[in-house]
C-alpha positions in Angstrom: -9.1 -33.3 32.7 -12.9 -32.8 32.4 -15.2 -33.4 29.7 -16.1 -29.7 29.8 -12.2 -28.4 30.4 -11.7 -31.2 27.5 -14.3 -29.7 24.9 -12.8 -26.0 25.6 -9.2 -27.2 24.9 -10.1 -28.8 21.8 -12.5 -25.7 20.6 -9.4 -23.3 21.4 -6.9 -25.7 19.3 -8.9 -24.9 15.9 -7.5 -22.1 14.7 -5.5 -23.6 12.0 -8.3 -26.2 11.1 -9.2 -26.0 7.6 -11.9 -23.6 6.7 -13.8 -26.6 4.6 -16.2 -27.3 7.6 -17.9 -23.8 7.7 -17.9 -23.1 3.7 -20.1 -24.9 1.4 -19.2 -27.8 -0.7 -18.1 -27.3 -3.9 -20.5 -28.2 -7.3 -20.6 -27.9 -11.0 -21.8 -24.2 -10.2 -19.0 -23.3 -7.9 -15.7 -25.1 -7.9 -13.5 -25.7 -5.3 -10.6 -23.3 -6.2 -13.1 -20.6 -6.3 -13.9 -20.0 -10.0 -17.3 -20.2 -11.3 -18.0 -24.1 -11.9 -18.9 -25.3 -15.4 -22.4 -25.2 -15.0 -22.5 -21.5 -13.9 -25.4 -19.9 -14.3 -27.0 -16.4 -13.7 -30.5 -14.6 -14.5 -30.9 -11.7 -16.6 -33.4 -8.8 -16.6 -33.8 -6.2 -19.3 -35.8 -3.2 -18.8 -37.4 0.1 -21.0 -38.4 2.3 -18.8 -40.3 5.6 -19.3 -40.4 7.9 -16.3 -41.3 11.5 -15.2 -40.4 13.7 -12.4 -42.6 16.3 -11.6 -40.7 18.9 -9.7 -44.0 20.9 -8.8 -45.0 17.7 -6.5 -41.5 16.4 -6.3 -43.2 13.2 -7.8 -42.2 10.2 -10.1 -44.3 9.0 -12.3 -43.1 5.6 -14.4 -43.4 2.6 -16.6 -42.0 0.3 -17.4 -41.1 -3.4 -19.4 -39.1 -6.2 -17.8 -37.7 -9.1 -20.0 -36.6 -11.4 -17.3 -34.5 -14.5 -18.7 -34.6 -17.8 -17.1 -31.0 -18.9 -17.8 -31.5 -21.3 -14.3 -32.3 -25.0 -14.5 -35.2 -24.0 -12.8 -38.9 -24.1 -13.5 -40.1 -20.9 -12.1 -43.6 -20.1 -11.0 -43.3 -16.6 -9.9 -41.0 -13.7 -9.8 -39.7 -11.6 -7.2 -39.4 -7.8 -7.4 -37.5 -5.3 -4.5 -40.2 -2.3 -3.5 -37.5 -0.2 -1.8 -39.1 3.0 -1.7 -41.6 1.0 0.7 -38.9 1.4 3.2 -40.0 5.0 3.7 -43.7 4.2 4.5 -45.2 5.0 7.5 -45.4 1.2 8.4 -42.2 -0.2 7.1 -40.5 -2.6 9.2 -37.9 -0.1 9.2 -39.8 2.2 11.7 -41.3 -0.5 13.6 -38.0 -2.4 14.3 -35.7 0.2 15.3 -35.0 0.7 18.9 -35.0 4.0 20.2 -33.8 6.5 23.1 -34.9 9.7 24.6 -32.0 12.4 24.9 -32.8 16.6 25.1 -31.9 17.1 21.9 -33.9 14.5 19.3 -33.0 15.0 16.0 -35.3 15.2 13.0 -34.4 11.6 11.9 -34.4 10.0 15.4 -37.8 11.7 16.5 -39.1 10.2 12.9 -38.0 6.8 13.9 -40.4 7.0 16.8 -43.5 8.9 15.8 -43.2 8.3 11.9 -43.8 11.2 9.2 -46.1 12.7 8.0 -45.3 12.8 4.0 -47.0 9.7 2.3 -44.2 8.0 0.9 -43.6 4.5 -0.9 -44.8 2.9 -3.7 -48.3 3.1 -5.2 -48.2 0.1 -7.8 -51.0 1.3 -10.7 -51.0 -2.1 -12.8 -49.0 -5.5 -13.2 -49.8 -6.6 -16.8 -48.4 -9.1 -18.8 -46.8 -8.4 -22.5 -50.8 -8.8 -24.1 -52.0 -6.5 -21.4 -53.6 -9.1 -19.1 -53.6 -8.4 -15.7 -51.3 -10.0 -13.7 -51.9 -11.1 -9.8 -49.5 -9.7 -7.5 -48.9 -9.6 -3.8 -46.9 -6.9 -2.2 -45.5 -8.1 1.0 -43.4 -4.7 2.7 -40.4 -4.0 0.8 -41.0 -7.3 -1.7 -43.5 -7.5 -4.7 -44.2 -11.3 -5.9 -45.6 -11.6 -9.4 -47.5 -15.1 -9.9 -47.1 -16.1 -13.6 -50.4 -17.8 -15.3 -47.7 -20.2 -17.0 -44.4 -21.0 -15.4 -41.3 -20.0 -17.0 -39.3 -22.8 -18.4 -35.5 -23.0 -18.3 -34.0 -21.0 -21.3 -37.3 -19.3 -21.5 -37.8 -15.2 -21.5 -41.0 -13.6 -20.2 -41.9 -10.0 -20.8 -44.8 -8.5 -18.3 -45.2 -4.2 -17.5 -45.4 -2.2 -14.3 -46.8 1.1 -14.1 -46.2 3.2 -10.5 -45.7 6.2 -8.6 -44.0 7.7 -5.7 -43.4 11.0 -4.1 -39.6 11.3 -3.8 -38.8 12.0 -0.3 -36.9 14.7 1.3 -33.9 13.2 2.5 -32.0 16.4 4.6 -35.3 14.9 6.9 -35.8 11.7 6.2 -33.3 10.3 5.3 -32.2 7.7 3.0 -30.2 7.1 -0.2 -31.9 9.0 -2.7 -34.2 12.0 -2.8 -34.3 15.2 -3.2 -32.9 18.5 -1.2 -34.3 22.0 -1.0 -32.3 25.0 -1.4 -34.3 27.9 0.1 -32.3 30.5 -1.2 -33.1 30.1 -4.6 -36.3 28.3 -4.2 -34.5 25.1 -6.5 -34.4 21.1 -5.8 -31.8 18.9 -6.4 -32.8 15.4 -7.7 -30.7 12.1 -6.8 -32.9 9.4 -8.0 -32.4 5.6 -6.9 -33.7 2.7 -6.1 -36.4 4.4 -8.1 -38.0 1.8 -9.9 -39.8 -1.9 -8.9 -36.1 -4.1 -9.7 -35.4 -7.5 -10.0 -34.4 -9.5 -7.0 -31.6 -12.1 -7.6 -32.4 -16.1 -8.6 -29.3 -17.9 -8.4 -27.7 -21.3 -7.3 -26.6 -20.5 -3.6 -30.0 -19.2 -2.1 -32.7 -19.4 -4.6 -34.8 -16.0 -4.2 -32.7 -13.2 -2.4 -35.9 -11.3 -1.1 -34.4 -10.3 2.7 -36.6 -7.6 3.4 -34.9 -4.0 2.9 -34.5 -2.1 6.0 -32.3 0.4 5.1 -28.8 -0.8 6.1 -28.2 -4.1 4.2 -27.8 -3.0 0.5 -29.0 -4.3 -2.6 -28.6 -7.8 -5.3 -29.4 -7.4 -8.4 -29.3 -9.0 -11.7 -28.0 -7.8 -14.6 -29.1 -6.4 -17.8 -29.3 -3.8 -20.5 -31.3 -0.7 -19.9 -33.1 1.2 -22.4 -34.7 4.8 -20.6 -36.4 7.7 -21.2 -36.5 10.4 -18.4 -38.6 13.2 -18.7 -38.1 16.3 -16.4 -38.6 20.5 -16.5 -36.7 21.7 -19.7 -34.2 23.5 -17.7 -32.5 20.5 -15.9 -29.5 19.0 -16.3 -29.7 15.2 -16.2 -27.0 12.8 -15.0 -27.4 9.4 -15.1 -26.3 5.4 -15.5 -25.9 5.0 -19.5 -24.4 6.9 -22.4 -26.8 9.8 -23.9 -28.8 8.9 -27.1 -30.1 11.9 -27.9 -27.4 15.2 -26.9 -29.2 17.4 -29.9 -32.6 17.4 -28.2 -31.6 18.1 -25.0 -28.0 20.1 -25.0 -27.3 23.5 -26.7 -24.5 23.2 -29.6 -22.3 25.0 -27.6 -22.6 22.6 -25.0 -22.0 19.6 -27.5 -18.8 21.3 -28.9 -17.6 21.7 -25.3 -18.1 17.8 -24.7 -16.4 16.8 -28.1 -13.6 18.7 -26.6 -13.3 17.4 -23.2 -12.8 14.0 -24.8 -9.1 15.1 -25.5 -8.7 17.2 -22.6 -5.9 16.6 -20.4 -7.7 19.0 -17.6 -11.8 19.0 -16.9 -13.4 20.8 -19.3 -16.9 23.1 -18.2 -19.8 21.7 -20.0 -22.7 23.5 -18.4 -21.2 26.5 -16.5 -21.5 28.2 -13.1 -23.0 31.5 -14.5 -25.6 29.3 -17.0 -26.9 27.6 -13.9 -27.1 30.7 -11.8 -29.2 31.9 -14.8 -31.7 29.1 -14.4 -31.7 29.3 -10.7 -33.1 32.7 -11.3 -35.3 32.5 -14.5 -36.9 29.4 -14.8 -37.6 28.0 -18.6 -41.1 26.3 -19.2 -41.9 23.0 -20.4 -40.5 19.8 -20.4 -37.5 17.5 -21.9 -36.8 14.1 -22.4 -33.2 12.4 -21.9 -32.5 9.1 -23.4 -30.2 7.1 -21.9 -28.6 3.3 -22.5 -26.6 1.1 -20.4 -25.8 -2.6 -21.3 -24.9 -5.1 -19.1 -25.8 -2.9 -15.1 -27.1 -4.0 -12.0 -29.2 -1.2 -11.6 -29.5 2.2 -13.0 -29.7 5.7 -11.3 -29.7 9.6 -12.1 -29.2 12.5 -10.8 -31.5 15.9 -11.9 -31.4 19.6 -11.3 -31.3 23.2 -12.9 -28.5 24.0 -10.6 -26.0 21.7 -12.1 -23.0 22.6 -13.4 -21.0 20.0 -15.2 -17.5 19.0 -16.3 -15.7 16.7 -18.1 -12.3 15.1 -19.2 -11.5 11.8 -21.3 -9.3 9.3 -19.7 -7.3 6.4 -20.8 -8.0 2.5 -20.0 -7.0 0.1 -21.7 -6.9 1.8 -24.8 -10.6 2.7 -24.7 -11.9 6.7 -24.3 -13.7 6.8 -20.9 -15.3 10.1 -19.9 -14.3 11.1 -16.5 -17.6 13.5 -15.4 -19.1 15.6 -12.0 -22.2 17.5 -11.7 -22.6 19.8 -9.1 -24.5 22.8 -7.9 -22.6 26.2 -7.1 -23.1 25.6 -3.5 -19.9 22.8 -4.2 -17.5 25.5 -5.2 -14.5 26.0 -5.2 -14.1 22.3 -4.1 -15.8 20.3 -6.8 -14.6 22.2 -9.9 -11.0 21.6 -8.2 -10.7 17.8 -7.4 -13.8 15.8 -8.5 -13.2 15.1 -12.0 -9.3 14.6 -11.3 -10.5 12.5 -8.5 -12.7 10.5 -10.4 -10.0 9.7 -13.8 -7.2 9.1 -10.8 -9.5 6.5 -9.4 -10.7 4.8 -12.6 -6.4 4.7 -13.2 -6.2 2.6 -9.5 -8.9 0.3 -9.4 -8.3 -0.7 -13.2 -4.6 -1.7 -12.5 -5.4 -4.1 -9.6 -8.7 -5.6 -10.8 -9.4 -5.1 -14.2 -10.0 -2.4 -17.2 -13.2 -0.4 -16.6 -15.4 -1.6 -18.9 -18.0 0.7 -18.9 -18.2 4.2 -20.9 -18.7 6.9 -18.2 -17.9 7.1 -14.5 -19.8 10.2 -13.3 -19.7 11.8 -9.4 -22.6 14.0 -8.3 -22.4 16.6 -5.3 -25.5 15.8 -3.2 -24.3 16.1 0.3 -24.3 12.6 0.7 -22.6 9.2 -0.4 -23.8 6.4 -2.4 -23.0 4.5 -5.8 -25.2 2.9 -8.7 -23.4 1.9 -12.0 -21.6 4.6 -13.9 -23.0 7.3 -11.1 -22.5 7.9 -7.6 -23.6 10.8 -5.3 -20.6 12.4 -3.0 -20.9 15.3 0.0 -17.7 17.7 0.4 -19.3 21.4 0.3 -17.7 24.2 1.8 -19.2 27.0 3.8 -21.4 30.0 2.3 -18.2 31.9 1.9 -16.5 28.9 -0.1 -14.3 28.2 3.1 -12.9 24.7 3.1 -10.5 22.5 6.0 -8.4 20.2 4.7 -10.2 17.8 6.5 -13.4 18.4 4.7 -11.2 18.6 1.2 -9.5 15.0 2.3 -13.3 13.9 3.6 -14.4 14.7 0.1 -11.5 13.1 -1.7 -12.1 10.1 0.2 -15.9 9.7 -0.9 -15.3 10.1 -4.5 -12.9 7.6 -4.4 -14.6 4.6 -2.4 -18.7 6.0 -4.6 -16.5 5.6 -7.7 -14.7 2.9 -6.8 -18.1 1.1 -6.0 -18.3 0.3 -9.5 -15.9 -1.9 -9.6 -17.0 -3.7 -5.9 -20.3 -4.3 -6.2 -21.6 -3.5 -9.4 -19.6 -5.5 -11.5 -17.9 -8.0 -8.9 -21.7 -8.4 -8.0 -22.1 -9.7 -4.6 -25.3 -9.5 -2.3 -24.9 -6.8 -0.1 -28.1 -7.5 1.6 -26.3 -10.7 3.4 -22.4 -10.2 3.2 -21.8 -6.0 3.6 -17.8 -6.9 3.8 -17.8 -8.2 0.1 -18.4 -4.3 -1.1 -17.3 -2.2 1.7 -14.9 -3.5 3.1 -13.1 -5.1 -0.3 -13.7 -1.2 -1.5 -12.6 0.7 1.2 -9.1 -1.5 1.0 -8.9 -0.6 -2.6 -10.0 3.2 -1.8 -7.0 3.2 0.5 -4.3 2.1 -1.7 -5.7 5.0 -4.2 -5.5 7.2 -1.4 -2.2 6.5 -1.4 -1.3 7.4 -4.6 -2.8 10.5 -4.7 -0.4 11.4 -1.6 2.2 9.4 -0.5 1.3 11.3 3.1 -2.7 11.3 2.4 -4.1 11.0 5.8 -6.5 7.7 5.7 -9.0 6.7 8.0 -8.9 2.8 7.0 -6.4 0.5 5.9 -3.5 0.5 8.3 -2.9 -1.6 11.1 -3.0 0.8 13.6 -6.0 3.0 12.8 -8.3 -0.5 13.5 -6.9 -0.6 16.9 -9.2 1.1 18.8 -11.7 -0.7 17.7 -9.9 -4.5 18.1 -9.6 -3.2 21.7 -13.3 -2.6 22.5 -16.0 -4.7 24.6 -16.6 -8.0 22.8 -20.3 -7.4 24.1 -20.6 -4.9 21.0 -19.2 -6.7 18.4 -19.9 -9.3 16.1 -17.5 -11.2 13.6 -17.2 -9.2 9.9 -18.9 -12.8 8.8 -22.6 -10.9 10.1 -25.7 -10.4 7.9 -26.1 -6.7 7.5 -29.0 -6.2 9.4 -26.7 -7.6 12.3 -24.0 -5.8 12.1 -22.8 -3.9 15.3 -20.1 -0.5 15.1 -21.0 -1.1 11.2 -18.2 1.1 9.8 -15.6 -0.5 12.0 -17.0 -3.8 11.4 -17.8 -3.8 7.2 -15.8 -1.2 6.3 -12.5 -0.9 8.7 -12.0 -4.2 9.9 -12.1 -6.1 6.4 -10.3 -3.4 4.7 -7.7 -3.6 7.4 -7.1 -7.1 7.2 -6.9 -7.1 3.3 -4.1 -4.7 4.2 -2.1 -7.2 6.3 -2.5 -10.1 4.4 -0.7 -7.6 1.6 2.0 -6.2 3.3 2.8 -8.6 6.4 1.2 -11.9 5.3 1.5 -13.2 1.6 3.7 -10.3 0.3 2.2 -7.1 -2.6 3.1 -9.8 -5.4 1.1 -12.8 -4.3 -1.7 -10.5 -3.0 -2.3 -8.6 -6.1 -2.2 -11.0 -8.2 -4.4 -13.1 -6.4 -6.7 -10.6 -5.8 -6.6 -9.5 -9.4 -7.6 -13.1 -10.6 -10.7 -12.8 -7.8 -12.0 -9.9 -9.6 -11.3 -11.3 -13.0 -12.9 -14.4 -12.4 -16.0 -13.1 -10.6 -16.8 -9.8 -13.1 -19.8 -9.5 -14.1 -21.4 -12.5 -11.9 -22.3 -13.1 -8.4 -19.6 -14.1 -6.0 -19.9 -15.5 -2.7 -17.6 -15.2 0.5 -16.1 -18.9 -0.1 -15.4 -17.7 -3.8 -13.2 -15.2 -2.9 -11.7 -17.1 0.3 -10.8 -20.1 -2.5 -9.4 -18.1 -5.0 -7.4 -15.9 -3.0 -5.6 -19.3 -1.8 -5.7 -21.1 -4.8 -4.2 -18.1 -7.1 -1.1 -17.1 -4.3 -0.7 -21.1 -3.2 -0.9 -19.3 0.7 -2.8 -21.5 3.2 -5.1 -18.8 4.3 -8.0 -20.6 6.8 -6.3 -19.6 9.9 -6.3 -15.8 8.8 -10.0 -15.8 7.3 -11.3 -17.6 10.4 -9.7 -15.3 12.8 -10.3 -12.2 11.1 -14.0 -12.8 9.6 -15.4 -15.5 11.8 -14.2 -14.6 15.2 -14.2 -11.4 17.4 -10.7 -12.3 18.8 -8.0 -9.4 18.6 -4.0 -9.0 18.2 -2.3 -8.8 21.6 0.8 -11.1 21.7 3.4 -10.7 24.9 7.2 -11.1 24.8 6.6 -12.7 28.0 10.0 -14.2 28.9 13.7 -14.0 28.1 16.2 -16.3 29.0 20.1 -16.0 28.1 22.4 -19.0 26.8 25.9 -17.8 26.4 28.4 -20.4 24.8 31.8 -20.5 25.4 33.3 -23.9 26.5 35.5 -26.0 24.6 33.9 -28.7 22.9 34.9 -32.8 23.2 33.6 -35.9 21.6 31.1 -38.0 23.5 32.3 -41.0 24.4 30.4 -43.6 22.1 29.6 -40.4 19.8 32.4 -39.6 17.6 30.2 -37.3 14.9 28.9 -35.8 17.6 29.9 -33.0 20.6 28.2 -31.5 23.5 29.2 -29.4 26.3 30.6 -31.3 29.2 29.2 -30.7 32.4 31.2 -30.0 35.3 30.9 -29.2 39.2 34.2 -26.7 38.9 32.8 -23.6 39.7 34.9 -22.3 36.9 33.3 -24.1 34.5 29.5 -22.9 35.6 30.0 -19.7 34.1 27.2 -17.1 35.3 25.9 -15.1 32.5 26.8 -11.5 33.2 24.4 -8.6 32.8 21.3 -10.5 32.5 19.2 -7.6 33.3 19.9 -6.0 30.0 17.3 -8.3 29.4 15.4 -7.4 32.7 16.2 -10.9 34.4 16.5 -10.4 37.6 18.2 -13.9 37.9 21.6 -15.0 36.5 21.8 -18.2 34.7 23.7 -20.9 37.0 23.7 -23.9 35.0 24.3 -24.8 31.7 22.0 -26.8 28.8 23.7 -29.3 27.3 24.2 -28.4 23.7 24.3 -31.0 20.9 25.1 -30.2 17.6 26.6 -32.0 14.6 29.5 -30.9 13.1 32.1 -33.2 12.0 30.8 -33.1 8.6 30.8 -29.5 8.3 27.3 -28.8 8.4 27.5 -26.8 11.7 29.9 -25.0 13.6 29.0 -23.8 16.8 31.2 -20.5 17.5 32.9 -19.9 21.3 31.2 -16.6 22.1 27.6 -17.8 20.5 24.5 -15.9 22.1 21.4 -17.7 22.5 18.2 -16.2 23.5 14.9 -18.9 24.5 12.2 -16.1 24.3 8.5 -16.8 25.3 5.4 -15.3 23.7 2.0 -15.2 24.9 -1.0 -14.5 23.0 -3.8 -12.8 25.4 -5.7 -11.6 22.1 -6.4 -14.9 20.7 -5.6 -14.1 17.1 -2.6 -15.5 16.2 -0.4 -13.6 13.7 3.5 -13.6 12.7 6.1 -12.6 14.6 7.9 -9.6 13.1 10.6 -8.8 15.7 13.3 -6.6 15.6 16.5 -7.6 17.8 19.0 -4.6 18.5 22.8 -5.2 19.7 24.7 -3.5 22.1 27.0 -1.9 19.1 23.9 -0.3 18.0 22.9 -2.9 14.7 19.2 -4.3 14.4 18.4 -7.4 12.6 14.6 -8.3 12.2 13.5 -11.6 11.6 9.4 -12.2 10.6 8.4 -15.7 11.8 5.1 -17.1 9.8 2.2 -17.7 11.6 2.5 -21.2 11.9 4.3 -21.1 14.8 1.4 -21.0 16.8 0.4 -24.3 15.0 1.0 -26.7 18.1 -0.1 -24.6 21.1 -2.7 -21.1 20.2 -1.6 -19.7 23.8 2.1 -19.7 24.5 5.4 -20.8 22.2 8.9 -20.3 22.8 11.7 -19.9 19.7 15.2 -19.5 20.3 17.2 -16.9 18.1 21.0 -17.5 17.9 23.2 -14.2 17.5 26.8 -14.1 17.5 26.4 -10.0 18.8 24.9 -9.8 22.4 21.4 -8.1 22.4 20.2 -4.5 24.0 16.7 -4.9 23.4 13.7 -6.7 21.3 10.8 -5.0 20.0 7.8 -7.0 18.7 5.6 -5.7 15.7 8.2 -2.9 15.5 6.2 -0.9 12.7 2.7 -1.7 13.9 1.9 -3.7 11.3 -0.4 -6.8 12.9 -3.1 -4.4 14.7 -1.3 -5.5 17.9 -3.8 -3.7 20.5 -1.1 -3.5 23.9 2.2 -2.1 22.5 3.3 -2.1 25.9 4.0 -5.9 26.5 6.1 -6.2 22.7 9.0 -4.9 24.3 11.6 -6.5 26.5 13.1 -5.0 28.9 9.7 -3.9 29.1 9.0 -0.4 27.8 7.8 1.9 30.9 4.3 2.9 30.6 4.0 6.7 28.9 2.9 9.2 30.7 -1.0 10.5 31.2 0.8 13.3 28.6 2.2 11.7 26.3 -1.1 9.7 25.8 -3.1 13.2 25.4 -0.2 14.1 22.8 -0.3 11.0 21.1 -4.7 10.9 20.4 -4.0 14.6 19.8 -2.0 13.8 16.7 -3.5 10.9 15.5 -5.4 12.0 12.0 
């Protein structure tokens, strides 16, 4: 064998190699079992913010005071902050690095990526000062800002500084973006979803120091935890939905609204706090003046709010671990009748399901805001689900709305609390959350048409061209086929782990352990992989390697079957009184041919016997005449090794299922043979009968081979698969 062939052979025989060569070395900060180490640390950033939303020119003007706590062992000479609004600036890397094609029907967003836009978007940093009012030197590098410190912040010290800033809010219906405003031409009003709206501290951790990779729009956020004290000034007739708990209800709500809110705490169904008729009245007749809504939030990694005079508001209390959590929804009349019927109920359902699989939801509120999009923040998320102008909607829209609410509310757990680095690893929040979303959907309705989770749903992606794929372990900005890669594939992988590899009991225990170990901390992929193995006692390195580090797919073929039937007399072998075996004979009668071999699609009848040796003298093994033994060859065409789940159907119509662990491939990853013995004769063999492994080619899973389906059958199956 040549060196190149030898190297290739060694590479191909690495699917069961331990993952340690790819994972960072454990240390005192992150332990080998996947838990935070004895010296684990993380930074903290507290915010005091005053912000005013101007409804006349759609702008934000704010002042923030940040107290940064250096809990790291390092001395810090400067601080890094995120300026996400600068992604909207006309000269941002988001536009300059985007690739484009021309077509006859360019959308406004596609056109903006080519020629830019006329809006003057992005931050204006007015001033940066220390606590004594002295100006601090700062440098803006696109979507990042470095603040230089006059003296270093030593380990264990805190530092307070302030920033004044201003920006125009983007029209997210035209320009796009996770936040912005929507203008309703029919009544001349705005609905604001305000997020990534203040300069936010970057994460500084033990893994990579400062996480200040530029924000291009796809890779989301890495943020430290902290406490927030925020005052939001808006037009007097606006309703504000926000992260945190309202501190001044008497100043911003009517006595009737406060009374309704109190009733909602113990209600079994959502209670209307601000009705549709009240919202419609404000749409027509605006109230002059301004009001300031005061919110506080503890131990959160971010802060967002929505504001509009169009908001209808409903709420209900949900019992989570003996605590009353307020599930609430805010939505314009255009979202009815869907939102008043489903939204808050779905929020409550999500909190219950996720809490059972992870930890009790720790925050006081969870909010769904209808804003014709989908994005998540601590305690609040913006969702879609808008019927047509006549209030009509399809089942697909209803299910889409329920799914997005589950998904975005679920993000409170991943990554708002289990605080992974979204800028680097999209799958750690989107994939884990999509998996949990699937569980919540199925508990909402056992027949729910979930788009992601079941193994068969990922097959179209997995069988695609490798030139348009990258491994799941790919940085957010370099992912191809983003939805399938970062959401669908990891969600499917976890579902296969739970249902097919580990079993629900082991998986659920380990997954819950991971969630609790890393709640309010910053986990990495290695922490997840190690915890799942440590808490379950299952070696999963082969699984992580295949599903997360490669673009291989599952395609295992039942490639050959040989049938042996034992019927001969047993005679003691000379010199081996404790063993017996078949005595070969040249007699044609003794060389009995196996009949009906065509049943298993074998065109050749067996004309010789395999020597069979067994120990029976001590009663351990008894070989019964008429025993059927089937030597089955399995060929791995796709590269991913998986368990063999086999249905053996016998001539009498009964079926026996056998499950062979994936480790059966450990000595040969391309082709294996395994013998199965039965007292009855087989009629057929089916591999992966319930489509549990995402095998992309079902046609080679049968023996005898299954006739190919007609084009009509293929069309019918494609159009009935939601």
